[in-house]
Structures are given as C-alpha cells and as structure tokens.
C-alpha positions in Angstrom: 0.0 0.0 0.0 1.1 3.5 -0.8 1.5 5.6 2.4 -1.5 7.8 1.7 -3.7 4.8 1.0 -2.4 2.9 4.0 -3.4 5.8 6.2 -6.8 6.1 4.6 -7.3 2.3 5.3 -6.3 2.7 9.0 -2.9 1.0 8.5 -0.4 2.5 11.0 2.4 0.0 10.4 2.6 -0.7 6.7 5.3 -3.4 7.2 3.1 -5.3 9.6 1.7 -8.1 7.4 -1.6 -8.4 9.2 -2.3 -4.6 8.9 -1.1 -4.5 5.3 -3.3 -7.4 4.3 -6.4 -6.0 6.1 -5.8 -2.6 4.7 -5.3 -4.0 1.2 -8.4 -6.0 1.4 -10.4 -3.0 2.7 -9.1 -0.9 -0.2 -10.0 -3.6 -2.8 -13.6 -3.7 -1.3 -13.9 0.1 -1.6 -12.7 -0.1 -5.2 -15.0 -3.0 -6.0 -17.9 -1.0 -4.6 -16.8 2.2 -6.5 -16.5 0.3 -9.8 -19.7 -1.9 -9.4 -17.7 -5.1 -9.0 -15.9 -4.7 -12.4 -12.7 -6.7 -11.7 -10.7 -5.0 -14.4 -11.5 -1.5 -13.1 -11.0 -2.7 -9.5 -7.6 -4.1 -10.2 -6.7 -1.0 -12.3 -7.7 1.2 -9.3 -5.6 -0.9 -6.9 -2.5 -0.5 -9.2 -3.0 3.1 -10.5 -5.4 4.6 -8.0 -9.1 4.9 -8.3 -9.0 8.6 -9.3 -6.8 7.8 -12.3 -9.1 5.1 -13.4 -12.1 7.4 -13.1 -10.5 10.3 -14.8 -9.3 8.1 -17.7 -12.5 6.1 -17.9 -10.7 2.8 -17.7 -7.2 1.4 -17.5 -5.0 4.6 -17.5 -1.5 3.3 -18.1 0.3 0.5 -20.1 1.9 -0.6 -16.8 -1.5 -0.9 -15.2 -2.8 -2.9 -18.2 0.1 -5.4 -17.8 -0.5 -5.6 -14.0 -4.2 -6.4 -14.6 -3.4 -9.0 -17.3 -0.9 -10.8 -15.0 -3.3 -10.8 -12.0 -6.2 -12.0 -14.0 -4.1 -14.7 -15.7 -3.0 -16.0 -12.3 -6.5 -15.8 -11.0 -8.0 -17.8 -13.8 -5.1 -20.3 -13.7 -5.8 -20.8 -10.0 -9.5 -21.4 -10.7 -8.9 -24.3 -13.0 -6.5 -26.2 -10.6 -8.0 -29.0 -8.6 -8.0 -28.5 -4.8 -5.2 -31.1 -4.5 -3.0 -29.1 -6.8 -3.6 -25.9 -4.8 -1.8 -27.1 -1.7 
C-alpha cells in the first residue's frame, strides 16, 4: 500500500503483514464498490489509483494494463486447478 492509501485504510504500520493485508483487502472492497464489481477496473484502481481510473474512464497506463493482465491470468489459472494441486 502506498503511504496515503495505507493511512486512509487505517494502517499505522505498513510493514506489519496483518495490517497490510487487512488494509489492502479493505481498499479492494472500496474499489469494487466504486466500480460496481468490475474486476478489471477494481484491479486497475488498486494499481494506479481509483482517481486515475475514473479520470481516464478505464485502464489509465500501459503498466497498469500489464498488471491487470498478470493478476487475471494468475486468478484464472488458479480457478482451473484442482483442490489437491492448490496445496
């Protein structure tokens, strides 16, 4: 989490794994609500900031597009694995 976002999410120690995970999850929920559950826009907002995604009307940067592609590829790959393979 970026320092400003961490503060907004109530994270006081960004290097504390529990706080960072909870803050990151909270931020993802806020973005998912903001973008009506659109996973591409939610992930774009997590990477580039929700304001940038709103101003641009979608994925604002090439780097963000690559991030979204990688995360979704990993997500879909994980979905097709059997529970035994996930361990």
